[in-house]
N, C-alpha and C positions, 0 to 999 in steps of 0.2 A: 190384810183382811179386806174383803170386798163388801162394800156397804149393801145392805138389804139381803145378803145371803145367810147371815148368821142364824136368823130365826125362820128361814124358809121351811115350809112344810115338806114332808117327804112326798115323793111322787105317788100318785094313786096306784093301788094294786089293781090288776085286772084278773078276772076269773081264770083266764088262760095261762097266766104265768105268775102265780102267787104262792108263797109259802110264808105265812105270818111268823115273824120272829118274836120270841119272847112270850108266846101264848102256850099255856098248858092245855094239851089235848088229851081227853080221856077216851079210851078205847070202848066203842060200843059193840063191835064184833067183827068177825071175818066171814065173808061169804065166798065160797069156792065156786068157780064157773061150772063145774060138773055137778053141783048140788052139794049140800052139806055146808057146814061152817061151825063157827065157835062163837058163843055169846058168854062173856065172862060174868060171874057174880061180882058185884062191887066194882063197877067200871072205874071208880076213883083209884083203884089199886093198880091200874095199868095206864100209864101216861107217857107222853113224849112232849118235849119242849125243844123246838129248834132255836138255837142261839146263833148270834152273829159269829162269824169266824169259822163256820163249818162244823160246829159241835152240836150234838143232840143229847139232851139229858133224858134218861129212861128210868121209869119206875115199872118193874115187873113184879107185881104183888109185893112180897116182903123184901125184895132185892132192888137195889138202886145202882145205877151206873151211867155210863156215857159211851158215845161212839162219835165217829166223824161222819159227815154226810157230804155228798157232792151233788150239786144241782146244776142243771143246764136246761133252761126253759121249764117244761113240765117233767123232764127226766129227773130222777132222784135215785141215789144209791146210798144205803146206810150200812155202816159196819166197818170192821167187826165191833161188836158190843162187849164192853168190859163191865161185868156185874159182880156185886157181892154174891156170896154163896150161902145165904141163910136158908134154913129149912122152912118152907112155906106151908100154910094149911093144906089139908087134903083136897080142898076144892080148887086149888090153884090152877091157873091157865098160863103160868109164866113161860113154859116151854113153847106153847103154841104162839104166844105173843112175840117172843124173841125170834122164833123161826120165821114168823111173818115179816117182822121188821127187816130181817136179813135178806128176804126175798123181794123187797120193795124195788120197783123200777120206775115209778112215776107218781105224780100227785095232782090232785084237782081240788078246788073248792066247789062244793055243790050246796048252794044255799049257804047255811052257816056251818056245814060239816066239812071236815077235811077227809078226803078219800085217798088212800095210798094204794096204788095199783101194784099187783104182784107180777113177777116175771112170767113170761110165756102166757100172758093173759089167763093165768090160773085162778085169779080171784082178786078181791080187794078187802082192805081193812078200813072201817069207818070210825071216825073220831068226832067228838063234840067238844066244845070249849065253853068256858063260863064267861067269855068276853062279851061285852055288850053288842 
């Protein structure tokens, strides 16, 4: 064991290359480049939590599951997502949420928001967290 390294703080995150691990992010909405988008009712029903080891925990309304993710700098790929198959309420946006996550190609922190960019510059998904 090397003295002084046991309790060393983690290196600081930078806005250009950060994906907070262990933070639950709630989906605020998806904005498409050509206009239009999706804003879910009850954002707490749609969450992602990136975990160490390349796993992401997903809540898509009344369904829960997980996927793997691969990250290199600001590039990010998610999937495939394995979910339970419960019937959700009629106002569900689970299909749009899962489809968006499968199309993620990158990520950024903008202020306190996590923004996941979609492939082919087709749009982005915005998330907020309850972290301080």
